[in-house]
Every structure is written in C-alpha cells, then in structure tokens.
N, CA, C, O and the ligand as a Tripos MOL2 file, in Angstrom:
@<TRIPOS>MOLECULE
protein
  301   299    76     0     0
PROTEIN
NO_CHARGES

@<TRIPOS>ATOM
      1 N         -10.2330   -9.8490  -10.1900 N.3       1 MET1
      2 CA        -11.5280   -9.1610  -10.2140 C.3       1 MET1
      3 C         -11.5360   -8.1340  -11.3470 C.2       1 MET1
      4 O         -10.4890   -7.7640  -11.8790 O.2       1 MET1
      5 N         -12.7280   -7.6880  -11.6970 N.am      2 LYS2
      6 CA        -12.8430   -6.6520  -12.7110 C.3       2 LYS2
      7 C         -12.4820   -5.3120  -12.0670 C.2       2 LYS2
      8 O         -12.8850   -5.0300  -10.9380 O.2       2 LYS2
      9 N         -11.7370   -4.5080  -12.7780 N.am      3 CYS3
     10 CA        -11.2980   -3.2300  -12.2290 C.3       3 CYS3
     11 C         -12.4910   -2.2770  -12.0510 C.2       3 CYS3
     12 O         -13.1990   -1.9940  -13.0170 O.2       3 CYS3
     13 N         -12.7160   -1.7840  -10.8320 N.am      4 PRO4
     14 CA        -13.8470   -0.8720  -10.6130 C.3       4 PRO4
     15 C         -13.5710    0.5500  -11.1030 C.2       4 PRO4
     16 O         -14.4870    1.3710  -11.1540 O.2       4 PRO4
     17 N         -12.3390    0.8450  -11.4580 N.am      5 ILE5
     18 CA        -11.9990    2.2030  -11.9130 C.3       5 ILE5
     19 C         -12.2800    2.3640  -13.4080 C.2       5 ILE5
     20 O         -13.0570    3.2280  -13.8140 O.2       5 ILE5
     21 N         -11.6440    1.5290  -14.2100 N.am      6 CYS6
     22 CA        -11.8240    1.7000  -15.6610 C.3       6 CYS6
     23 C         -12.9210    0.7850  -16.2070 C.2       6 CYS6
     24 O         -13.4220    0.9880  -17.3130 O.2       6 CYS6
     25 N         -13.2850   -0.2280  -15.4130 N.am      7 LYS7
     26 CA        -14.3490   -1.1630  -15.7710 C.3       7 LYS7
     27 C         -14.0550   -1.9860  -17.0240 C.2       7 LYS7
     28 O         -14.9600   -2.5800  -17.6090 O.2       7 LYS7
     29 N         -12.8050   -2.0160  -17.4250 N.am      8 HIS8
     30 CA        -12.4500   -2.8240  -18.5910 C.3       8 HIS8
     31 C         -11.3960   -3.8650  -18.2540 C.2       8 HIS8
     32 O         -11.4460   -4.9990  -18.7290 O.2       8 HIS8
     33 N         -10.4510   -3.4630  -17.4340 N.am      9 GLY9
     34 CA         -9.3260   -4.3470  -17.1440 C.3       9 GLY9
     35 C          -9.6660   -5.4000  -16.1100 C.2       9 GLY9
     36 O         -10.6930   -5.3390  -15.4330 O.2       9 GLY9
     37 N          -8.7610   -6.3750  -16.0120 N.am     10 GLU10
     38 CA         -8.8260   -7.3800  -14.9530 C.3      10 GLU10
     39 C          -7.6260   -7.1180  -14.0500 C.2      10 GLU10
     40 O          -6.5480   -6.7570  -14.5230 O.2      10 GLU10
     41 N          -7.8220   -7.3020  -12.7560 N.am     11 THR11
     42 CA         -6.6870   -7.0890  -11.8590 C.3      11 THR11
     43 C          -5.8970   -8.3890  -11.7240 C.2      11 THR11
     44 O          -6.4620   -9.4820  -11.7100 O.2      11 THR11
     45 N          -4.5940   -8.2430  -11.6270 N.am     12 ILE12
     46 CA         -3.7180   -9.3990  -11.4590 C.3      12 ILE12
     47 C          -2.8620   -9.2010  -10.2150 C.2      12 ILE12
     48 O          -2.6270   -8.0740   -9.7790 O.2      12 ILE12
     49 N          -2.4000  -10.3120   -9.6500 N.am     13 ASN13
     50 CA         -1.5620  -10.2350   -8.4620 C.3      13 ASN13
     51 C          -0.2220   -9.5930   -8.7860 C.2      13 ASN13
     52 O           0.4300   -9.9290   -9.7740 O.2      13 ASN13
     53 N           0.1660   -8.6650   -7.9310 N.am     14 GLY14
     54 CA          1.4550   -8.0170   -8.1410 C.3      14 GLY14
     55 C           1.9100   -7.3740   -6.8510 C.2      14 GLY14
     56 O           1.4030   -7.6970   -5.7770 O.2      14 GLY14
     57 N           2.8520   -6.4770   -6.9490 N.am     15 ALA15
     58 CA          3.3360   -5.7570   -5.7780 C.3      15 ALA15
     59 C           3.4620   -4.2920   -6.1460 C.2      15 ALA15
     60 O           3.8220   -3.9470   -7.2720 O.2      15 ALA15
     61 N           3.1630   -3.4360   -5.1830 N.am     16 ALA16
     62 CA          3.2070   -2.0020   -5.4430 C.3      16 ALA16
     63 C           3.7330   -1.2830   -4.2050 C.2      16 ALA16
     64 O           3.8270   -1.8690   -3.1260 O.2      16 ALA16
     65 N           4.0670   -0.0310   -4.3710 N.am     17 SER17
     66 CA          4.4850    0.7840   -3.2310 C.3      17 SER17
     67 C           3.2850    1.5290   -2.6860 C.2      17 SER17
     68 O           2.3900    1.9290   -3.4300 O.2      17 SER17
     69 N           3.2810    1.7080   -1.3770 N.am     18 MET18
     70 CA          2.2230    2.5000   -0.7540 C.3      18 MET18
     71 C           2.8810    3.6060    0.0530 C.2      18 MET18
     72 O           3.7840    3.3500    0.8490 O.2      18 MET18
     73 N           2.4290    4.8280   -0.1530 N.am     19 THR19
     74 CA          2.9770    5.9670    0.5890 C.3      19 THR19
     75 C           1.9240    6.4760    1.5570 C.2      19 THR19
     76 O           0.7680    6.6890    1.1910 O.2      19 THR19
     77 N           2.3490    6.6640    2.7980 N.am     20 LEU20
     78 CA          1.4230    7.1480    3.8180 C.3      20 LEU20
     79 C           1.9670    8.4290    4.4170 C.2      20 LEU20
     80 O           3.1650    8.5480    4.6710 O.2      20 LEU20
     81 N           1.0930    9.3750    4.6360 N.am     21 GLU21
     82 CA          1.4880   10.5780    5.3390 C.3      21 GLU21
     83 C           0.6720   10.6720    6.6070 C.2      21 GLU21
     84 O          -0.5580   10.6150    6.5950 O.2      21 GLU21
     85 N           1.3930   10.8170    7.6960 N.am     22 ARG22
     86 CA          0.7740   10.7510    9.0050 C.3      22 ARG22
     87 C           1.4300   11.7740    9.9220 C.2      22 ARG22
     88 O           2.6410   11.7090   10.1330 O.2      22 ARG22
     89 N           0.6930   12.6850   10.4570 N.am     23 SER23
     90 CA          1.2220   13.6750   11.4010 C.3      23 SER23
     91 C           2.5780   14.2090   10.9660 C.2      23 SER23
     92 O           3.5120   14.2540   11.7670 O.2      23 SER23
     93 N           2.6950   14.6080    9.7200 N.am     24 GLY24
     94 CA          3.9330   15.1940    9.2250 C.3      24 GLY24
     95 C           5.0030   14.1890    8.8540 C.2      24 GLY24
     96 O           6.0850   14.5720    8.4110 O.2      24 GLY24
     97 N           4.7180   12.9100    9.0290 N.am     25 ALA25
     98 CA          5.6950   11.8840    8.6730 C.3      25 ALA25
     99 C           5.3040   11.2570    7.3380 C.2      25 ALA25
    100 O           4.1210   11.1180    7.0270 O.2      25 ALA25
    101 N           6.3040   10.8870    6.5650 N.am     26 THR26
    102 CA          6.0530   10.2110    5.2970 C.3      26 THR26
    103 C           6.7020    8.8380    5.3330 C.2      26 THR26
    104 O           7.9000    8.7090    5.5860 O.2      26 THR26
    105 N           5.9150    7.8400    5.0820 N.am     27 LEU27
    106 CA          6.4130    6.4660    5.1050 C.3      27 LEU27
    107 C           6.0750    5.8030    3.7800 C.2      27 LEU27
    108 O           4.9460    5.8620    3.2920 O.2      27 LEU27
    109 N           7.0900    5.1740    3.2230 N.am     28 VAL28
    110 CA          6.8780    4.4620    1.9640 C.3      28 VAL28
    111 C           7.1010    2.9730    2.2170 C.2      28 VAL28
    112 O           8.1530    2.5570    2.7030 O.2      28 VAL28
    113 N           6.1010    2.1970    1.8810 N.am     29 PHE29
    114 CA          6.2170    0.7430    1.9970 C.3      29 PHE29
    115 C           6.3680    0.1840    0.5930 C.2      29 PHE29
    116 O           5.5710    0.4750   -0.2980 O.2      29 PHE29
    117 N           7.4030   -0.6240    0.4130 N.am     30 LYS30
    118 CA          7.6520   -1.2050   -0.9070 C.3      30 LYS30
    119 C           7.2530   -2.6700   -0.9400 C.2      30 LYS30
    120 O           7.1820   -3.3420    0.0890 O.2      30 LYS30
    121 N           6.9960   -3.1430   -2.1430 N.am     31 ASN31
    122 CA          6.6300   -4.5540   -2.3390 C.3      31 ASN31
    123 C           5.4090   -4.9730   -1.5490 C.2      31 ASN31
    124 O           5.3670   -6.0590   -0.9690 O.2      31 ASN31
    125 N           4.4260   -4.1110   -1.5330 N.am     32 VAL32
    126 CA          3.1670   -4.4540   -0.8730 C.3      32 VAL32
    127 C           2.3370   -5.2890   -1.8500 C.2      32 VAL32
    128 O           2.1310   -4.8840   -2.9950 O.2      32 VAL32
    129 N           1.8570   -6.4610   -1.3950 N.am     33 PRO33
    130 CA          1.0230   -7.2680   -2.2920 C.3      33 PRO33
    131 C          -0.2120   -6.4800   -2.7230 C.2      33 PRO33
    132 O          -0.9120   -5.8960   -1.8960 O.2      33 PRO33
    133 N          -0.4610   -6.4730   -4.0050 N.am     34 ALA34
    134 CA         -1.5790   -5.6750   -4.5220 C.3      34 ALA34
    135 C          -2.2120   -6.3770   -5.7150 C.2      34 ALA34
    136 O          -1.6240   -7.2690   -6.3270 O.2      34 ALA34
    137 N          -3.4020   -5.9530   -6.0180 N.am     35 GLN35
    138 CA         -4.0560   -6.3430   -7.2630 C.3      35 GLN35
    139 C          -3.8760   -5.1540   -8.1950 C.2      35 GLN35
    140 O          -4.2310   -4.0270   -7.8510 O.2      35 GLN35
    141 N          -3.3340   -5.4060   -9.3540 N.am     36 ILE36
    142 CA         -3.0420   -4.3060  -10.2750 C.3      36 ILE36
    143 C          -3.8220   -4.5080  -11.5710 C.2      36 ILE36
    144 O          -3.8090   -5.5890  -12.1620 O.2      36 ILE36
    145 N          -4.4880   -3.4660  -11.9910 N.am     37 CYS37
    146 CA         -5.2970   -3.5480  -13.2070 C.3      37 CYS37
    147 C          -4.3870   -3.6500  -14.4290 C.2      37 CYS37
    148 O          -3.4310   -2.8890  -14.5760 O.2      37 CYS37
    149 N          -4.7020   -4.6020  -15.2990 N.am     38 ASN38
    150 CA         -3.8650   -4.7640  -16.4980 C.3      38 ASN38
    151 C          -4.2460   -3.7730  -17.5970 C.2      38 ASN38
    152 O          -3.6390   -3.7600  -18.6680 O.2      38 ASN38
    153 N          -5.2350   -2.9600  -17.3300 N.am     39 ASN39
    154 CA         -5.6320   -1.9640  -18.3180 C.3      39 ASN39
    155 C          -5.1910   -0.5570  -17.9060 C.2      39 ASN39
    156 O          -4.4860    0.1140  -18.6600 O.2      39 ASN39
    157 N          -5.6010   -0.1060  -16.7170 N.am     40 CYS40
    158 CA         -5.3040    1.2760  -16.3250 C.3      40 CYS40
    159 C          -4.1700    1.3760  -15.3000 C.2      40 CYS40
    160 O          -3.6750    2.4680  -15.0210 O.2      40 CYS40
    161 N          -3.7600    0.2290  -14.7400 N.am     41 GLY41
    162 CA         -2.6220    0.2480  -13.8220 C.3      41 GLY41
    163 C          -2.9790    0.6380  -12.3960 C.2      41 GLY41
    164 O          -2.0900    0.7880  -11.5590 O.2      41 GLY41
    165 N          -4.2640    0.8050  -12.1060 N.am     42 GLU42
    166 CA         -4.6930    1.1420  -10.7540 C.3      42 GLU42
    167 C          -4.3220    0.0010   -9.8050 C.2      42 GLU42
    168 O          -4.4150   -1.1760  -10.1500 O.2      42 GLU42
    169 N          -3.8960    0.3890   -8.5940 N.am     43 GLU43
    170 CA         -3.4820   -0.6170   -7.6180 C.3      43 GLU43
    171 C          -4.5120   -0.7250   -6.5110 C.2      43 GLU43
    172 O          -5.0180    0.2840   -6.0190 O.2      43 GLU43
    173 N          -4.8170   -1.9470   -6.1260 N.am     44 PHE44
    174 CA         -5.7810   -2.1770   -5.0550 C.3      44 PHE44
    175 C          -5.1380   -3.0150   -3.9670 C.2      44 PHE44
    176 O          -4.4750   -4.0160   -4.2380 O.2      44 PHE44
    177 N          -5.3460   -2.5860   -2.7330 N.am     45 PHE45
    178 CA         -4.7890   -3.3040   -1.5940 C.3      45 PHE45
    179 C          -5.9450   -3.8580   -0.7750 C.2      45 PHE45
    180 O          -6.9520   -3.1780   -0.5770 O.2      45 PHE45
    181 N          -5.8030   -5.0840   -0.3010 N.am     46 ASN46
    182 CA         -6.9080   -5.6110    0.5000 C.3      46 ASN46
    183 C          -6.8920   -5.0280    1.9020 C.2      46 ASN46
    184 O          -5.9170   -4.4120    2.3330 O.2      46 ASN46
    185 N          -7.9910   -5.2380    2.5980 N.am     47 GLU47
    186 CA         -8.2060   -4.5740    3.8800 C.3      47 GLU47
    187 C          -7.1930   -5.0190    4.9330 C.2      47 GLU47
    188 O          -6.6930   -4.2180    5.7230 O.2      47 GLU47
    189 N          -6.9110   -6.3030    4.9180 N.am     48 GLU48
    190 CA         -5.9630   -6.8740    5.8880 C.3      48 GLU48
    191 C          -4.5950   -6.2040    5.7550 C.2      48 GLU48
    192 O          -3.9600   -5.8530    6.7500 O.2      48 GLU48
    193 N          -4.1570   -6.0360    4.5160 N.am     49 ILE49
    194 CA         -2.8520   -5.4290    4.2560 C.3      49 ILE49
    195 C          -2.8680   -3.9490    4.6080 C.2      49 ILE49
    196 O          -1.9140   -3.4390    5.1950 O.2      49 ILE49
    197 N          -3.9370   -3.2650    4.2570 N.am     50 THR50
    198 CA         -4.0560   -1.8440    4.5880 C.3      50 THR50
    199 C          -4.0180   -1.6400    6.1030 C.2      50 THR50
    200 O          -3.3380   -0.7400    6.5940 O.2      50 THR50
    201 N          -4.7480   -2.4740    6.8350 N.am     51 THR51
    202 CA         -4.7640   -2.3720    8.2950 C.3      51 THR51
    203 C          -3.3730   -2.5900    8.8620 C.2      51 THR51
    204 O          -2.9250   -1.8570    9.7430 O.2      51 THR51
    205 N          -2.7030   -3.5980    8.3520 N.am     52 SER52
    206 CA         -1.3650   -3.9230    8.8190 C.3      52 SER52
    207 C          -0.4080   -2.7570    8.5640 C.2      52 SER52
    208 O           0.4150   -2.4300    9.4190 O.2      52 SER52
    209 N          -0.5160   -2.1390    7.4030 N.am     53 ILE53
    210 CA          0.3660   -1.0170    7.0650 C.3      53 ILE53
    211 C           0.0640    0.2000    7.9320 C.2      53 ILE53
    212 O           0.9770    0.9040    8.3630 O.2      53 ILE53
    213 N          -1.2180    0.4430    8.1840 N.am     54 LEU54
    214 CA         -1.5700    1.5800    9.0360 C.3      54 LEU54
    215 C          -0.9940    1.4060   10.4350 C.2      54 LEU54
    216 O          -0.5310    2.3650   11.0530 O.2      54 LEU54
    217 N          -1.0290    0.1680   10.9260 N.am     55 LYS55
    218 CA         -0.4660   -0.1230   12.2490 C.3      55 LYS55
    219 C           1.0360    0.1140   12.2650 C.2      55 LYS55
    220 O           1.5720    0.7270   13.1880 O.2      55 LYS55
    221 N           1.7070   -0.3810   11.2280 N.am     56 GLN56
    222 CA          3.1560   -0.2010   11.1410 C.3      56 GLN56
    223 C           3.5120    1.2790   11.0350 C.2      56 GLN56
    224 O           4.5230    1.7220   11.5810 O.2      56 GLN56
    225 N           2.6780    2.0370   10.3330 N.am     57 ALA57
    226 CA          2.9200    3.4680   10.1770 C.3      57 ALA57
    227 C           2.7450    4.1860   11.5130 C.2      57 ALA57
    228 O           3.5270    5.0650   11.8770 O.2      57 ALA57
    229 N           1.7070    3.7900   12.2240 N.am     58 GLU58
    230 CA          1.4260    4.3790   13.5380 C.3      58 GLU58
    231 C           2.6220    4.1550   14.4620 C.2      58 GLU58
    232 O           3.0660    5.0600   15.1690 O.2      58 GLU58
    233 N           3.1190    2.9430   14.4340 N.am     59 PHE59
    234 CA          4.2550    2.5470   15.2520 C.3      59 PHE59
    235 C           5.4850    3.3990   14.9080 C.2      59 PHE59
    236 O           6.1810    3.8890   15.7970 O.2      59 PHE59
    237 N           5.7330    3.5610   13.6350 N.am     60 ALA60
    238 CA          6.8940    4.3390   13.1850 C.3      60 ALA60
    239 C           6.7620    5.7900   13.6260 C.2      60 ALA60
    240 O           7.7350    6.4010   14.0660 O.2      60 ALA60
    241 N           5.5560    6.3400   13.5060 N.am     61 VAL61
    242 CA          5.3290    7.7280   13.9020 C.3      61 VAL61
    243 C           5.5810    7.8880   15.4080 C.2      61 VAL61
    244 O           6.1740    8.8710   15.8520 O.2      61 VAL61
    245 N           5.1180    6.9020   16.1760 N.am     62 ASN62
    246 CA          5.3430    6.9360   17.6240 C.3      62 ASN62
    247 C           6.8160    6.8700   17.9820 C.2      62 ASN62
    248 O           7.2380    7.3780   19.0210 O.2      62 ASN62
    249 N           7.5930    6.2410   17.1130 N.am     63 GLU63
    250 CA          9.0400    6.1690   17.3320 C.3      63 GLU63
    251 C           9.7360    7.4640   16.9420 C.2      63 GLU63
    252 O          10.9320    7.6290   17.1830 O.2      63 GLU63
    253 N           8.9860    8.3860   16.3370 N.am     64 GLY64
    254 CA          9.5530    9.6730   15.9650 C.3      64 GLY64
    255 C          10.1450    9.6980   14.5660 C.2      64 GLY64
    256 O          10.8520   10.6380   14.2020 O.2      64 GLY64
    257 N           9.8590    8.6690   13.7850 N.am     65 ILE65
    258 CA         10.3730    8.6140   12.4150 C.3      65 ILE65
    259 C           9.6050    9.6100   11.5540 C.2      65 ILE65
    260 O           8.3750    9.6650   11.5890 O.2      65 ILE65
    261 N          10.3590   10.4040   10.7720 N.am     66 GLU66
    262 CA          9.6990   11.4000    9.9270 C.3      66 GLU66
    263 C           9.6570   10.9990    8.4660 C.2      66 GLU66
    264 O           8.7500   11.3730    7.7230 O.2      66 GLU66
    265 N          10.6610   10.2280    8.0700 N.am     67 PHE67
    266 CA         10.6630    9.7490    6.6960 C.3      67 PHE67
    267 C          11.3210    8.3890    6.6750 C.2      67 PHE67
    268 O          12.3940    8.2020    7.2470 O.2      67 PHE67
    269 N          10.6930    7.4570    6.0280 N.am     68 ASP68
    270 CA         11.2620    6.1260    5.9900 C.3      68 ASP68
    271 C          10.7570    5.3740    4.7610 C.2      68 ASP68
    272 O           9.6100    5.5240    4.3420 O.2      68 ASP68
    273 N          11.6390    4.5700    4.2060 N.am     69 VAL69
    274 CA         11.2550    3.6850    3.1150 C.3      69 VAL69
    275 C          11.5700    2.2820    3.5920 C.2      69 VAL69
    276 O          12.7140    1.9730    3.9250 O.2      69 VAL69
    277 N          10.5790    1.4520    3.6240 N.am     70 ARG70
    278 CA         10.7900    0.1030    4.1360 C.3      70 ARG70
    279 C          10.0710   -0.9390    3.2940 C.2      70 ARG70
    280 O           9.1250   -0.6370    2.5670 O.2      70 ARG70
    281 N          10.5450   -2.1670    3.4120 N.am     71 GLN71
    282 CA          9.9020   -3.2760    2.7270 C.3      71 GLN71
    283 C           8.6820   -3.6680    3.5460 C.2      71 GLN71
    284 O           8.7150   -3.6850    4.7760 O.2      71 GLN71
    285 N           7.6360   -3.9720    2.8550 N.am     72 TYR72
    286 CA          6.4400   -4.4410    3.5480 C.3      72 TYR72
    287 C           6.7000   -5.8180    4.1480 C.2      72 TYR72
    288 O           7.2670   -6.6970    3.4990 O.2      72 TYR72
    289 N           6.2830   -5.9870    5.3780 N.am     73 ARG73
    290 CA          6.3610   -7.3020    5.9990 C.3      73 ARG73
    291 C           4.9830   -7.6760    6.5240 C.2      73 ARG73
    292 O           4.3350   -6.8860    7.2110 O.2      73 ARG73
    293 N           4.5490   -8.8560    6.2060 N.am     74 ALA74
    294 CA          3.2340   -9.2910    6.6680 C.3      74 ALA74
    295 C           3.2360   -9.3260    8.1940 C.2      74 ALA74
    296 O           4.2230   -9.7250    8.8120 O.2      74 ALA74
    297 N           2.1320   -8.9080    8.7920 N.am     75 ALA75
    298 CA          2.0390   -8.8490   10.2570 C.3      75 ALA75
    299 C           2.0070  -10.2540   10.8310 C.2      75 ALA75
    300 O           1.9310  -10.4230   12.0480 O.2      75 ALA75
    301 ZN         -8.5110   -0.4850  -14.5380 Zn       76 ZN76
@<TRIPOS>BOND
     1     1     2 1
     2     2     3 1
     3     3     4 2
     4     3     5 am
     5     5     6 1
     6     6     7 1
     7     7     8 2
     8     7     9 am
     9     9    10 1
    10    10    11 1
    11    11    12 2
    12    11    13 am
    13    13    14 1
    14    14    15 1
    15    15    16 2
    16    15    17 am
    17    17    18 1
    18    18    19 1
    19    19    20 2
    20    19    21 am
    21    21    22 1
    22    22    23 1
    23    23    24 2
    24    23    25 am
    25    25    26 1
    26    26    27 1
    27    27    28 2
    28    27    29 am
    29    29    30 1
    30    30    31 1
    31    31    32 2
    32    31    33 am
    33    33    34 1
    34    34    35 1
    35    35    36 2
    36    35    37 am
    37    37    38 1
    38    38    39 1
    39    39    40 2
    40    39    41 am
    41    41    42 1
    42    42    43 1
    43    43    44 2
    44    43    45 am
    45    45    46 1
    46    46    47 1
    47    47    48 2
    48    47    49 am
    49    49    50 1
    50    50    51 1
    51    51    52 2
    52    51    53 am
    53    53    54 1
    54    54    55 1
    55    55    56 2
    56    55    57 am
    57    57    58 1
    58    58    59 1
    59    59    60 2
    60    59    61 am
    61    61    62 1
    62    62    63 1
    63    63    64 2
    64    63    65 am
    65    65    66 1
    66    66    67 1
    67    67    68 2
    68    67    69 am
    69    69    70 1
    70    70    71 1
    71    71    72 2
    72    71    73 am
    73    73    74 1
    74    74    75 1
    75    75    76 2
    76    75    77 am
    77    77    78 1
    78    78    79 1
    79    79    80 2
    80    79    81 am
    81    81    82 1
    82    82    83 1
    83    83    84 2
    84    83    85 am
    85    85    86 1
    86    86    87 1
    87    87    88 2
    88    87    89 am
    89    89    90 1
    90    90    91 1
    91    91    92 2
    92    91    93 am
    93    93    94 1
    94    94    95 1
    95    95    96 2
    96    95    97 am
    97    97    98 1
    98    98    99 1
    99    99   100 2
   100    99   101 am
   101   101   102 1
   102   102   103 1
   103   103   104 2
   104   103   105 am
   105   105   106 1
   106   106   107 1
   107   107   108 2
   108   107   109 am
   109   109   110 1
   110   110   111 1
   111   111   112 2
   112   111   113 am
   113   113   114 1
   114   114   115 1
   115   115   116 2
   116   115   117 am
   117   117   118 1
   118   118   119 1
   119   119   120 2
   120   119   121 am
   121   121   122 1
   122   122   123 1
   123   123   124 2
   124   123   125 am
   125   125   126 1
   126   126   127 1
   127   127   128 2
   128   127   129 am
   129   129   130 1
   130   130   131 1
   131   131   132 2
   132   131   133 am
   133   133   134 1
   134   134   135 1
   135   135   136 2
   136   135   137 am
   137   137   138 1
   138   138   139 1
   139   139   140 2
   140   139   141 am
   141   141   142 1
   142   142   143 1
   143   143   144 2
   144   143   145 am
   145   145   146 1
   146   146   147 1
   147   147   148 2
   148   147   149 am
   149   149   150 1
   150   150   151 1
   151   151   152 2
   152   151   153 am
   153   153   154 1
   154   154   155 1
   155   155   156 2
   156   155   157 am
   157   157   158 1
   158   158   159 1
   159   159   160 2
   160   159   161 am
   161   161   162 1
   162   162   163 1
   163   163   164 2
   164   163   165 am
   165   165   166 1
   166   166   167 1
   167   167   168 2
   168   167   169 am
   169   169   170 1
   170   170   171 1
   171   171   172 2
   172   171   173 am
   173   173   174 1
   174   174   175 1
   175   175   176 2
   176   175   177 am
   177   177   178 1
   178   178   179 1
   179   179   180 2
   180   179   181 am
   181   181   182 1
   182   182   183 1
   183   183   184 2
   184   183   185 am
   185   185   186 1
   186   186   187 1
   187   187   188 2
   188   187   189 am
   189   189   190 1
   190   190   191 1
   191   191   192 2
   192   191   193 am
   193   193   194 1
   194   194   195 1
   195   195   196 2
   196   195   197 am
   197   197   198 1
   198   198   199 1
   199   199   200 2
   200   199   201 am
   201   201   202 1
   202   202   203 1
   203   203   204 2
   204   203   205 am
   205   205   206 1
   206   206   207 1
   207   207   208 2
   208   207   209 am
   209   209   210 1
   210   210   211 1
   211   211   212 2
   212   211   213 am
   213   213   214 1
   214   214   215 1
   215   215   216 2
   216   215   217 am
   217   217   218 1
   218   218   219 1
   219   219   220 2
   220   219   221 am
   221   221   222 1
   222   222   223 1
   223   223   224 2
   224   223   225 am
   225   225   226 1
   226   226   227 1
   227   227   228 2
   228   227   229 am
   229   229   230 1
   230   230   231 1
   231   231   232 2
   232   231   233 am
   233   233   234 1
   234   234   235 1
   235   235   236 2
   236   235   237 am
   237   237   238 1
   238   238   239 1
   239   239   240 2
   240   239   241 am
   241   241   242 1
   242   242   243 1
   243   243   244 2
   244   243   245 am
   245   245   246 1
   246   246   247 1
   247   247   248 2
   248   247   249 am
   249   249   250 1
   250   250   251 1
   251   251   252 2
   252   251   253 am
   253   253   254 1
   254   254   255 1
   255   255   256 2
   256   255   257 am
   257   257   258 1
   258   258   259 1
   259   259   260 2
   260   259   261 am
   261   261   262 1
   262   262   263 1
   263   263   264 2
   264   263   265 am
   265   265   266 1
   266   266   267 1
   267   267   268 2
   268   267   269 am
   269   269   270 1
   270   270   271 1
   271   271   272 2
   272   271   273 am
   273   273   274 1
   274   274   275 1
   275   275   276 2
   276   275   277 am
   277   277   278 1
   278   278   279 1
   279   279   280 2
   280   279   281 am
   281   281   282 1
   282   282   283 1
   283   283   284 2
   284   283   285 am
   285   285   286 1
   286   286   287 1
   287   287   288 2
   288   287   289 am
   289   289   290 1
   290   290   291 1
   291   291   292 2
   292   291   293 am
   293   293   294 1
   294   294   295 1
   295   295   296 2
   296   295   297 am
   297   297   298 1
   298   298   299 1
   299   299   300 2
@<TRIPOS>SUBSTRUCTURE
     1 MET1         2 RESIDUE 1 A MET
     2 LYS2         6 RESIDUE 1 A LYS
     3 CYS3        10 RESIDUE 1 A CYS
     4 PRO4        14 RESIDUE 1 A PRO
     5 ILE5        18 RESIDUE 1 A ILE
     6 CYS6        22 RESIDUE 1 A CYS
     7 LYS7        26 RESIDUE 1 A LYS
     8 HIS8        30 RESIDUE 1 A HIS
     9 GLY9        34 RESIDUE 1 A GLY
    10 GLU10       38 RESIDUE 1 A GLU
    11 THR11       42 RESIDUE 1 A THR
    12 ILE12       46 RESIDUE 1 A ILE
    13 ASN13       50 RESIDUE 1 A ASN
    14 GLY14       54 RESIDUE 1 A GLY
    15 ALA15       58 RESIDUE 1 A ALA
    16 ALA16       62 RESIDUE 1 A ALA
    17 SER17       66 RESIDUE 1 A SER
    18 MET18       70 RESIDUE 1 A MET
    19 THR19       74 RESIDUE 1 A THR
    20 LEU20       78 RESIDUE 1 A LEU
    21 GLU21       82 RESIDUE 1 A GLU
    22 ARG22       86 RESIDUE 1 A ARG
    23 SER23       90 RESIDUE 1 A SER
    24 GLY24       94 RESIDUE 1 A GLY
    25 ALA25       98 RESIDUE 1 A ALA
    26 THR26      102 RESIDUE 1 A THR
    27 LEU27      106 RESIDUE 1 A LEU
    28 VAL28      110 RESIDUE 1 A VAL
    29 PHE29      114 RESIDUE 1 A PHE
    30 LYS30      118 RESIDUE 1 A LYS
    31 ASN31      122 RESIDUE 1 A ASN
    32 VAL32      126 RESIDUE 1 A VAL
    33 PRO33      130 RESIDUE 1 A PRO
    34 ALA34      134 RESIDUE 1 A ALA
    35 GLN35      138 RESIDUE 1 A GLN
    36 ILE36      142 RESIDUE 1 A ILE
    37 CYS37      146 RESIDUE 1 A CYS
    38 ASN38      150 RESIDUE 1 A ASN
    39 ASN39      154 RESIDUE 1 A ASN
    40 CYS40      158 RESIDUE 1 A CYS
    41 GLY41      162 RESIDUE 1 A GLY
    42 GLU42      166 RESIDUE 1 A GLU
    43 GLU43      170 RESIDUE 1 A GLU
    44 PHE44      174 RESIDUE 1 A PHE
    45 PHE45      178 RESIDUE 1 A PHE
    46 ASN46      182 RESIDUE 1 A ASN
    47 GLU47      186 RESIDUE 1 A GLU
    48 GLU48      190 RESIDUE 1 A GLU
    49 ILE49      194 RESIDUE 1 A ILE
    50 THR50      198 RESIDUE 1 A THR
    51 THR51      202 RESIDUE 1 A THR
    52 SER52      206 RESIDUE 1 A SER
    53 ILE53      210 RESIDUE 1 A ILE
    54 LEU54      214 RESIDUE 1 A LEU
    55 LYS55      218 RESIDUE 1 A LYS
    56 GLN56      222 RESIDUE 1 A GLN
    57 ALA57      226 RESIDUE 1 A ALA
    58 GLU58      230 RESIDUE 1 A GLU
    59 PHE59      234 RESIDUE 1 A PHE
    60 ALA60      238 RESIDUE 1 A ALA
    61 VAL61      242 RESIDUE 1 A VAL
    62 ASN62      246 RESIDUE 1 A ASN
    63 GLU63      250 RESIDUE 1 A GLU
    64 GLY64      254 RESIDUE 1 A GLY
    65 ILE65      258 RESIDUE 1 A ILE
    66 GLU66      262 RESIDUE 1 A GLU
    67 PHE67      266 RESIDUE 1 A PHE
    68 ASP68      270 RESIDUE 1 A ASP
    69 VAL69      274 RESIDUE 1 A VAL
    70 ARG70      278 RESIDUE 1 A ARG
    71 GLN71      282 RESIDUE 1 A GLN
    72 TYR72      286 RESIDUE 1 A TYR
    73 ARG73      290 RESIDUE 1 A ARG
    74 ALA74      294 RESIDUE 1 A ALA
    75 ALA75      298 RESIDUE 1 A ALA
    76 ZN76       301 GROUP 0 **** ****
C-alpha cells in the first residue's frame, strides 16, 4: 500500500519490533509481521496482529511480568 505517513513510499512486507507499556509493565515483541515503508521506514501492523499482541500483553501482565522480550507468535 502507499504509505499514509510520508505519502511517497510503498510499504513492503517485513518484520518489526513492537513495544507495549501496560500498567507499569514493558513488553517487547520481536519479529512481528509488519508493512514497512521503503521511504520513511514507518511500520504498520494489521489489526489482527495488534489484537493478538494486546491479548498476549494482557496475559503477561496478569502473570505479573514486568519486563519481557519475546518472539511474536501468531495466535
Ligand atoms: Zn513512508
């Protein structure tokens, strides 16, 4: 798709890290499938993936995890 941020680049399939902060906890998900702009480098995550990550983050917070770096796994 055309990048909505810089309006010049095209996004390509790639992987990026996503960092979430939730109730004082910090969670980093690595290798999250993303669309990355070939011009400005902005990363876009689709809704399905974002929802899945939010759920995983919620779960981790409930487990009492305060900081974690994990590989993204599709739900
Ligand atoms: Zn861009």
